[in-house]
N, C-alpha and C positions, 0 to 999 in steps of 0.2 A: 320880502319872502314870503310872507302871510297873502299877500295878494295872489302870489304864484300858486300856493297851496291851494287856495281858495279856488283858482281857477282852474287848475287840472282837477279837483274833487268835482266842480260842478261839469266840467265836460265828462268825466266818468259818469257821472249820474246821467247826464242826456244820453249818453250813447247806450247806457243800459236801458233806459226807457225807450229809445228807438226800437233796439233788439228786441226789447219787450212787446212794443207795440206791432212789430212786424211778424212776431211769432203768434201774437192773438190773432191778427189778421190773415195770418196764413196766404195760400195762393190763391184763395176764393174759386178753387175748382179748376184753374187753369195749371196744368203741369207741363212745364217744358221739356220734360223727358217722355213726355207719354207720345205714343205713335198715333198721331190722327187719322191715318187709314184705316187703323185697327178699331179706334174710338167710334168712327163713322159706321162701320161695319157692325160693331155693335148695337149702335143706335137703331140702324137699319131693322137689325132682327127684334128689336124690343118694339119698334114702330108697326112692324108685321103683326107683331103678336098683340098689339094693344090697339090696332087701328088707328094708328097715329101719323104724324109727320115729323120729319126730322128738323130741328131747328140747330143748323150749326153756328155757334157764337165764337167770334176771334177777338181775342182781348188777352188780358193778364193780370197780375196782383198790381204792376205799375199804373194802371188806367181806372182813373176814379170813376168814369161813367160805368164801367163794368162793375165797381163796389155799388154804385148808385142803382143799379137794375135789380141786384140782389136784395137791396134793402127797400126798393120799391115793392118788389113782390112781396117780401116778408110782411111790409106795412099793410099791403091790400089783398087779405087773403081771397078775397072772390076773383081776383085777376089772376093769382097764384094758381088757384083751382082750374081756370079756364083754359090757362096755360098749359098746366100739366095734363089737361084733359085732351088737348089738340097736339103737344109736342113732346117729343123725346128731346130734350136740350143736352147738346155735344158740345162742351165747352173746348176750344183748340188756342193752343197759346200761339201768341204772336209777340216778341219782343226781343230784346237784345240778349238772351240765352238759347233762343231759338225762332229763327224766322219761318221755320216749316214753310220754305219756299217751294218745294215740290209739291207739296198738299195745296197750299193756296195757290199755285200755277194752274191748279184744274178748274179752278172758280173765278167769277167775275172779280175784278179787282174792288177791295175795299176803299172807302173813302172815308173810312175813321174808324175809330174805335170805341165801343164794342161794334161790330158789324154782324149782321145776321144773313144766311143762305137758309132757304128752307128748301129741302128736299124732300121727295116722295119716300115711301118705304123702299122702294125698289133703289133709290139712289139718285133718281134724275132730278136735276135742278128745277125748281120750280118758280122761285122768287130769290132776288138779291136785293137785300133792304139795308138801308142806312137807319141805324137808331136815332139819329139825330132828329129825324121828324116826330119820334115819340117823345121827346124831351119837353118839359114845361116852361123852358125859358128861366128856369131857376137854375137847383142844382137837383132834380129830379126829374120823372118821368110824369106825363099826363095819362090820367086813369082812363080818360074817355078816347083818346088817341091810343092808347096801350088796347084797350078791348076791342076797339074797331081793327087795329093790327090783328090780334088772334082771330076775330071774327071772319074777317076778309083773308086772313092768311098771306098777307103782302104789304 
């Protein structure tokens, strides 16, 4: 009986820890209920006002590489600064909660996640980019490749 009580207690602790971890991590900026068309329109307005491009990023809280991009940018303020000077970032959720099929049908098919589409401030598609080419071969992104991507915008 003591074993069963210990097992139940341990399971409850694990569930609490996982729930807390999920709350702390949040949705990393991807909102499954957001209207992606409205989000991109807002991004376009910001891009026009700031003389920037719109970077549409598909992913979700389930995507470890989406978390890795955010961590990479936080750890590299020089890259974050160039990224923010160049792009208005619009995160669009893709996943089990909402595949946003109508929205993603308007863009070239993603070959993995996260995935980038670069739009002009007028909404015109300029580039479609797999973020895989920006990875460092480990668990993060390559600084040189990421800076080249930002500077070349493709």
